[in-house]
N, C-alpha and C positions, 0 to 999 in steps of 0.2 A: 262948689260941692264936689265931694270926692266920689269916685265911681263905686257902684255897688254891683257886686256879682251875686246874682240870685241863683239859688239851687234850681236845677231843671225840675225836680221832683221834691217837694217838701217831704221831710221825714214823716213816715207813717202813712203816706198816701200810696194807693196802688191803682195802676192803670188797668182798665179792663179791655183786653185785646180780643177782637173777634177771631173766629177760626180762619177767615180768609187772610187776615193781617199775619197771623202766626204762620200759616203755610208759606206765604210770601217770604217772611223773615228767615225761616229755617232753610228754605230753598235758595235764598239770595246768594249769589256768587261771593260777594265780598264778606258776608257773614261766615261762609264756609272757609274763605281764605284766612280770615282772622282766627278762626278755631284751629286751623292747621298750623299757623304761625305763632300761636300763643298770645295773640293781641286780645285785649279785653273787649274791644269792640271794633266794628268795621270802620269807625272814624279813623283808625290809624292809617288807612290807605289815602284818606283825603290829605293828611298832613304829608306823607310821602310824595304825593303827586305835586302838591303846592311847593314843597321844599325843592324838588327836582326842577320844576319850571322856573322858579324865581330865585334860585340859588340862595335859600335861606340859612343853610347849615355850613359851619366849618367846625373843626375840632377845637375844644376848649373853650367855647363860648358860654355866655351866661344868659339864661333863659328864664322868663316868668310865664307859667302857663295858668291863665285865669279860667276857673270853672273846669278843673282838671279832671274830676272824677268821672268815669271810673279809673282813668289813667292810661288809656291807650296812646294818647300823644306823648305822654312822659315815657312810655315804653320805647317809642320811636326815637325820641331825643336821647335816651340813655343808650341806645344801641348805635346811633349814628354820630353822636358828638365826642365820644371818647371819654376816658377817665378824668380828664382834667376839667370837663365841663362842670359848671354849676347850674343845676336845674331846681327851680322852686315852683312847686305846685300849690295852687290856692283854690279852696272850694269850701262852701258851706257844708256840703255832704262829706261824710267820711270816705276815705280811700285806703284800700289795702296798700301796704308799703311796697315800694320799688326801690331796690337797692341803688344808692347814688342819687336819690330824689329826695329833696327836703320838702315835706308836706306841711302846709300851714292851714289849718281848718279855721275858717272864719269868713267874715264880710268885710271886703276891702273898703267899705264905708266907715268901718270901726277903726279908731286910732290904734287900739290894741293890735288889731290884725296888721296894720300898716308897720307897726313897730316890729312885729314878728317877721314880716317880709324883709324889712331893712337889716334885721339881725341875720336872716338867712342869706342875704346877699353879701354880707361881710364887707361892707363898704364899696362894693361894686356897682356900677350902673349896668342895666340889662343890654345885651346886643339884640335881643329878640324878645318881644311880648306877643303871646298867643291868647286868643280869646275864642273858644268854641261853645260859648254859653248861648242857650235859647232861653227865652223868658218863660215864665209860667203862662200857660195858655188859657184863655177863658172861653175860646170858641166864638168870640166876636171878632171878625177879622180886622176891623178898623183899630180896636183896642189892642189887640195882639201885635199888629204892625207897629203901632206907636210904642209898644213896650220893647220890640226888638230894635227899633232905632234908638231908643233910650240906652239900652244896654250897649249898643255900638259906640254911642257918644261917651259913655262912662268908660269903656275900655280905651277909647282914644285919650280921654283925659288922664287916665292911669298911665298909659304909655308916655304921655308928654312929661310926666313927673319922673319916670324911672328909666326911660331909654337914654343912652348916650348918643351923641350926634352921629349920624350916618347909619343908625341902626334901623331895624325892621319891625313891622307890625302885621299880624294877620288877625282878622276879626270876622267872625261869622255875622251875615246880615240876611235879610229877607227882602226879595223884590216887592215893591209896592210904595205907597205914598211915605215920603220922607227919606227913601233910600238915596235919592240924588243929592239931597243935602248932606247926608252923612258921607257920601263919596267925596263931596267937594270939600268937606272938613278934613278928610284924610289927605286930599291933594294939596290943601293948603299947608300941611305940616311935613309933607314928604316930597322928595324929589320926584318920585313917580308913584302912581297908584293904578293898581290893576284889579279888575273884576274877574274872579275865577269860578268856574263850576267844575269841581273835580268829578272824574268818572264815578267815584265811589258814592257820590251824592245822588239820591234817587231822582230820577227825571221828573216825576210829578211833584217834587219839592221845590218851593220858592227859594230854598236855601242856596246862597252864594257866599263867596268870600272876598272881602276886601284885602288886599295886600299893598301896604305902604312900604316903599323901599327908600332909604336915605332920609332918616328923620332930621329935620331942621328945628331945633328948639327956638322958640320965641324968647324975648326978653324976659317975659313973666315966668317962663319955664325954667330959666337959668338959675 
């Protein structure tokens, strides 16, 4: 089964945020820094920290960013990787254009989307696959945790098909049931696997990131 990247917010749906949440958001250090530096969201600083800690970036690399909208990670990639880099962004949601980034709108479970990704890569394999996707939340913790693990598994499956040997993966995950199994699956396909909690990730959030370094394709991935 091919991986499916689901939109974080289905088109047309609106969140109802309380005043306390909104106050916290607008006064958040990372939100303010993102606004100052022109990033589309505070998530940019998560990738910057991960890349620095685990040496994810080098000039001219090829990167696929799954669940890319609104595009802050692509902004970081564009400014850090240089003009020779090939950056392919994929999401079900629309994303405002970023110079030097190829955007594919679609579901990576759809063959047409995979064909578009293949065309965008122009015969290259990826040096890095990123996935900052969170599943659609139901409010039922056990169900939401299962969805988050499923998203991580699908991102890993996508990476196994599109990464070249020795390359890297970053995938969002959430602490809870099933996380250990997901981490073990990453460890099985990479030389090293790390669990990271960037400073820009809110303390109360169960959000963490799995970083796989040194992809080892299996015979079925070849």
